[in-house]
C-alpha positions as CSV (number, residue, x, y, z in Angstrom):
1,X,-65.0,61.7,-25.9
2,X,-61.7,62.2,-27.7
3,X,-61.4,64.9,-30.3
4,X,-59.3,64.6,-33.5
5,X,-58.3,67.2,-36.1
6,X,-57.3,65.8,-39.6
7,X,-55.5,68.2,-41.8
8,X,-54.8,67.4,-45.5
9,X,-51.8,69.4,-47.2
10,X,-52.3,69.5,-51.0
11,X,-49.1,68.6,-52.7
12,X,-47.1,67.6,-49.6
13,X,-45.1,64.9,-51.0
14,X,-42.8,62.7,-48.6
15,X,-39.7,63.3,-50.8
16,X,-40.6,67.1,-51.0
17,X,-40.9,67.3,-47.2
18,X,-37.6,65.7,-46.6
19,X,-35.7,67.8,-49.0
20,X,-37.2,71.0,-47.2
21,X,-36.1,69.7,-43.8
22,X,-39.4,68.7,-42.5
23,X,-38.5,65.5,-41.0
24,X,-40.9,66.4,-37.7
25,X,-43.7,68.7,-37.4
26,X,-44.6,69.8,-34.0
27,X,-43.3,66.5,-32.6
28,X,-44.9,64.3,-35.1
29,X,-42.5,62.1,-37.2
30,X,-42.8,62.2,-40.9
31,X,-43.8,58.7,-42.6
32,X,-44.3,57.8,-46.2
33,X,-47.6,56.8,-47.8
34,X,-48.6,56.0,-51.0
35,X,-51.4,58.0,-52.4
36,X,-54.5,56.7,-54.1
37,X,-54.7,56.7,-57.9
38,X,-55.3,59.0,-59.8
39,X,-53.3,61.2,-57.3
40,X,-55.6,64.3,-57.4
41,X,-57.7,66.4,-54.9
42,X,-61.1,65.1,-55.5
43,X,-60.1,61.4,-55.6
44,X,-57.9,61.6,-52.6
45,X,-60.6,63.2,-50.6
46,X,-63.4,60.8,-51.7
47,X,-61.0,58.0,-50.6
48,X,-60.3,59.5,-47.3
49,X,-64.1,59.8,-46.5
50,X,-65.1,56.7,-47.6
51,X,-62.1,54.2,-47.2
52,X,-63.1,52.8,-50.6
53,X,-61.2,52.3,-53.7
54,X,-61.7,54.6,-56.8
55,X,-63.9,52.1,-58.6
56,X,-66.4,52.0,-55.6
57,X,-66.7,55.6,-54.6
58,X,-66.8,56.9,-58.2
59,X,-64.8,60.1,-58.1
60,X,-62.3,59.1,-60.7
61,X,-61.0,62.7,-61.2
62,X,-61.4,66.4,-60.5
63,X,-63.8,66.5,-63.5
64,X,-66.0,64.3,-65.5
65,X,-67.9,64.4,-68.8
66,X,-71.6,64.5,-68.5
67,X,-72.8,62.7,-71.2
68,X,-76.6,63.8,-70.6
69,X,-75.6,67.7,-71.1
70,X,-72.6,66.8,-73.3
71,X,-70.3,68.9,-71.1
72,X,-67.2,68.5,-69.2
73,X,-67.8,69.4,-65.5
74,X,-65.0,70.1,-63.0
75,X,-65.1,70.8,-59.5
76,X,-68.7,70.1,-58.8
77,X,-69.4,70.2,-55.0
78,X,-72.3,68.0,-54.4
79,X,-71.6,65.2,-51.8
80,X,-73.8,62.9,-53.7
81,X,-71.2,62.5,-56.4
82,X,-69.0,60.5,-53.7
83,X,-70.6,57.0,-53.3
84,X,-70.4,54.9,-50.3
85,X,-70.8,55.1,-46.6
86,X,-68.6,57.8,-44.8
87,X,-66.0,56.7,-42.2
88,X,-67.6,58.7,-39.5
89,X,-71.1,57.4,-39.8
90,X,-70.8,55.2,-36.8
91,X,-69.2,57.9,-34.7
92,X,-72.2,60.2,-35.5
93,X,-74.6,57.5,-34.7
94,X,-73.0,57.3,-31.2
95,X,-73.5,61.1,-30.7
96,X,-70.1,62.4,-31.9
97,X,-70.0,65.4,-34.2
98,X,-68.2,66.1,-37.4
99,X,-67.1,69.3,-39.3
100,X,-65.9,69.3,-42.9
101,X,-63.9,72.6,-43.9
102,X,-62.9,73.5,-47.4
103,X,-63.3,69.9,-48.7
104,X,-64.4,69.2,-52.3
105,X,-67.8,67.6,-52.9
106,X,-68.9,68.6,-49.3
107,X,-72.2,70.5,-50.0
108,X,-74.9,68.5,-48.7
109,X,-72.5,66.1,-46.9
110,X,-73.7,64.0,-43.8
111,X,-71.9,66.2,-41.2
112,X,-72.5,68.5,-38.5
113,X,-70.7,71.5,-39.9
114,X,-69.4,72.4,-43.4
115,X,-67.8,75.4,-44.8
116,X,-66.7,75.6,-48.4
117,X,-66.3,78.3,-51.1
118,X,-69.5,78.7,-53.1
119,X,-69.5,82.1,-55.1
120,X,-72.7,83.0,-57.0
121,X,-72.2,83.7,-60.8
122,X,-74.5,86.5,-61.8
123,X,-76.5,86.6,-65.1
124,X,-74.3,89.5,-66.2
125,X,-71.1,87.7,-65.7
126,X,-70.1,89.0,-62.4
127,X,-69.3,87.2,-59.3
128,X,-70.6,87.3,-55.8
129,X,-68.0,85.9,-53.2
130,X,-69.4,83.6,-50.5
131,X,-68.8,80.5,-48.6
132,X,-71.5,77.9,-48.3
133,X,-71.8,77.3,-44.4
134,X,-73.9,75.1,-42.4
135,X,-74.8,76.2,-39.9
136,X,-75.3,79.6,-41.8
137,X,-73.5,81.7,-39.1
138,X,-70.5,79.7,-39.5
139,X,-69.0,81.9,-42.3
140,X,-69.1,85.1,-40.1
141,X,-67.6,83.3,-37.3
142,X,-64.6,82.0,-39.3
143,X,-64.1,85.7,-40.9
144,X,-64.0,87.0,-37.4
145,X,-61.7,84.4,-36.2
146,X,-59.2,85.0,-39.2
147,X,-59.7,88.9,-38.7
148,X,-60.4,89.3,-42.3
149,X,-62.8,88.0,-45.3
150,X,-62.0,85.0,-47.2
151,X,-60.8,85.9,-50.6
152,X,-61.8,83.6,-53.5
153,X,-58.9,84.6,-55.8
154,X,-56.4,83.2,-53.1
155,X,-58.1,79.9,-53.3
156,X,-58.5,79.3,-56.9
157,X,-57.6,81.0,-60.2
158,X,-54.3,82.7,-61.5
159,X,-53.8,84.5,-58.3
160,X,-54.4,81.5,-55.9
161,X,-51.5,81.3,-53.4
162,X,-50.6,80.0,-50.0
163,X,-52.5,83.1,-48.5
164,X,-55.6,80.7,-48.8
165,X,-54.0,78.2,-46.4
166,X,-53.0,80.8,-44.0
167,X,-56.6,82.2,-43.8
168,X,-58.0,78.6,-43.2
169,X,-55.4,77.8,-40.6
170,X,-55.8,81.2,-38.8
171,X,-59.6,80.6,-38.6
172,X,-59.5,77.0,-37.7
173,X,-56.9,77.9,-35.0
174,X,-59.5,80.2,-33.2
175,X,-62.5,77.7,-34.1
176,X,-61.0,74.9,-32.3
177,X,-61.2,77.0,-28.9
178,X,-65.0,77.1,-29.4
179,X,-67.0,74.6,-27.2
180,X,-69.3,74.0,-29.9
181,X,-66.6,72.9,-32.5
182,X,-67.2,69.2,-33.7
183,X,-65.4,66.2,-32.0
184,X,-64.0,65.4,-35.4
185,X,-62.7,68.0,-37.7
186,X,-61.5,67.7,-41.4
187,X,-59.5,70.6,-42.6
188,X,-57.8,71.2,-46.0
189,X,-54.7,73.5,-46.8
190,X,-54.5,74.0,-50.5
191,X,-51.9,76.6,-50.7
192,X,-48.7,74.7,-51.1
193,X,-50.1,72.9,-54.3
194,X,-50.2,76.3,-56.4
195,X,-46.5,77.2,-56.6
196,X,-45.5,73.7,-56.9
197,X,-47.6,73.5,-60.0
198,X,-46.4,76.8,-61.3
199,X,-42.7,76.5,-60.7
200,X,-41.8,73.0,-59.9
201,X,-40.6,71.6,-56.4
202,X,-37.2,72.8,-56.6
203,X,-37.9,76.5,-57.3
204,X,-37.4,78.9,-54.4
205,X,-41.0,80.1,-54.7
206,X,-42.2,76.6,-53.8
207,X,-39.7,76.4,-51.0
208,X,-41.0,79.6,-49.6
209,X,-44.4,78.3,-49.8
210,X,-43.4,75.3,-47.9
211,X,-42.1,77.3,-45.1
212,X,-45.3,79.4,-44.8
213,X,-47.2,76.1,-44.7
214,X,-45.1,74.7,-42.1
215,X,-45.6,77.9,-40.0
216,X,-49.4,77.5,-40.7
217,X,-49.2,73.8,-39.6
218,X,-47.4,74.5,-36.5
219,X,-49.9,77.3,-35.3
220,X,-52.8,75.2,-36.0
221,X,-51.5,71.9,-34.5
222,X,-50.4,73.9,-31.3
223,X,-54.1,75.4,-31.0
224,X,-55.7,72.1,-31.5
225,X,-53.6,70.5,-28.8
226,X,-54.2,73.2,-26.5
227,X,-58.2,72.6,-26.9
228,X,-57.9,68.9,-26.3
229,X,-57.4,67.6,-30.1
230,X,-55.4,64.8,-31.2
231,X,-53.9,65.8,-34.7
232,X,-53.0,63.8,-37.8
233,X,-51.5,65.6,-40.7
234,X,-51.2,64.1,-44.2
235,X,-50.1,65.0,-47.8
236,X,-52.3,63.9,-50.4
237,X,-49.9,63.6,-53.3
238,X,-46.7,65.0,-54.7
239,X,-45.7,67.5,-57.4
240,X,-42.6,66.3,-59.4
241,X,-40.6,68.0,-62.1
242,X,-41.7,67.8,-65.6
243,X,-39.1,65.9,-67.6
244,X,-40.8,65.0,-70.8
245,X,-42.5,67.0,-73.5
246,X,-46.4,67.2,-73.0
247,X,-48.6,65.3,-75.3
248,X,-51.7,67.5,-76.4
249,X,-54.2,64.8,-76.7
250,X,-57.0,67.0,-78.4
251,X,-54.5,68.6,-80.8
252,X,-53.9,65.2,-81.9
253,X,-57.3,64.1,-82.1
254,X,-58.2,67.1,-84.0
255,X,-55.4,66.6,-86.2
256,X,-56.7,63.2,-86.9
257,X,-60.1,64.5,-87.9
258,X,-61.9,63.1,-84.7
259,X,-62.3,66.1,-82.5
260,X,-64.3,69.1,-84.1
261,X,-64.1,72.7,-83.2
262,X,-66.2,75.9,-83.7
263,X,-64.3,78.9,-84.8
264,X,-65.6,82.1,-83.2
265,X,-63.5,85.4,-83.6
266,X,-60.3,83.5,-84.4
267,X,-60.7,81.2,-81.5
268,X,-61.1,77.3,-81.4
269,X,-63.9,75.9,-79.1
270,X,-64.7,72.3,-78.9
271,X,-67.8,70.9,-80.3
272,X,-68.7,68.2,-78.2
273,X,-71.7,67.4,-80.1
274,X,-70.2,66.4,-83.4
275,X,-66.6,65.1,-82.3
276,X,-66.1,61.5,-82.8
277,X,-63.4,61.5,-80.0
278,X,-61.9,63.8,-77.4
279,X,-60.1,63.5,-74.2
280,X,-61.2,65.1,-70.9
281,X,-57.8,65.6,-69.4
282,X,-56.9,66.2,-65.6
283,X,-53.3,66.9,-64.7
284,X,-51.0,64.1,-65.7
285,X,-54.0,61.7,-66.4
286,X,-56.8,61.3,-69.1
287,X,-59.4,59.8,-67.0
288,X,-62.1,60.0,-70.0
289,X,-61.6,59.4,-73.8
290,X,-64.9,59.5,-75.3
291,X,-65.3,57.6,-78.4
292,X,-68.3,57.8,-80.6
293,X,-69.5,55.6,-83.7
294,X,-67.3,55.0,-86.5
295,X,-64.3,54.8,-84.3
296,X,-63.0,51.5,-82.7
297,X,-63.5,51.8,-79.1
298,X,-60.5,50.9,-77.0
299,X,-60.6,49.1,-73.5
300,X,-61.4,51.9,-70.9
301,X,-58.2,52.8,-69.1
302,X,-56.9,55.5,-66.8
303,X,-53.6,56.5,-68.0
304,X,-50.8,59.0,-68.0
305,X,-51.4,61.6,-70.7
306,X,-47.6,61.2,-71.8
307,X,-48.0,57.7,-72.9
308,X,-51.6,57.5,-74.5
309,X,-50.2,58.0,-78.2
310,X,-46.6,56.6,-77.5
311,X,-47.2,53.2,-76.2
312,X,-49.9,50.4,-75.7
313,X,-49.0,49.9,-72.1
314,X,-50.1,52.0,-69.1
315,X,-47.0,53.7,-67.6
316,X,-46.5,55.6,-64.4
317,X,-43.5,57.8,-65.0
318,X,-40.5,57.2,-62.9
319,X,-40.8,60.5,-61.2
320,X,-43.9,59.1,-59.5
321,X,-46.5,61.5,-58.2
322,X,-48.0,58.6,-55.9
323,X,-45.6,60.0,-53.2
324,X,-47.6,61.2,-50.2
325,X,-46.9,61.5,-46.5
326,X,-48.2,61.4,-43.0
327,X,-47.5,62.9,-39.7
328,X,-48.9,61.6,-36.4
């Protein structure tokens, strides 16, 4: 049975790769590819694993507003949030094995191996770092393969960096040599995205992160090929420079008397229970604008945040972020 490793690289856009001299990677030629829309992590990964458009798999953003609990919920990890059959179902039915590593919405997924960050938040406000692993021994196996524990603060939060990708690449490079490794492996390298969002694609720190990511990919591709895997590498979306002033949706809604807040110790906290309108904003998009009684309800649209109060048309900025890429 042939084996395949699929590597998703967050924020690796086609134009950005070309500007940084990445026309080829380990003998694979760079090819342009349009991302799904919205071009964000959870949507891209749901589209990949189902082959369905957003309207069918339901993962319209990285976060959603839960109307039952009256709370926004971001980065929820249950696989049941992604609707539809998986692209590997027939392969598994024929006896193939599948692994999903560091993907969003992967807990409880219909695969043979899963590893994903899943810390425990204690009642006292503390944090116990850990990864969700199936089989349970997989977390320790990856830590030994990488030669160091996985650090959550490198994966998300203000200190997130390309170090998270390097850890994943180091661990997977050893794991593919294991005779029990799955036939089909999906791996996610998140680190490039962080400096691109902080500094923009033309900043030296972003270019340095690109060089680190390239080294990580070359190491991982070489190890996979050595152990009989074919390899596909793809970038899911691009990060582009900010060329317009931001539109602060909820500030505007609050100024219009539609969004209510609670004032506690000089800080404003959203009151989702009494607000007549508020936006749940995700990167350049406003995937959810909740309208309650007394406000004329507009058509339900997903639109760039920069256009919602300035035009009645849905616009995609000229510096489009639907610029993905593929190596194979």
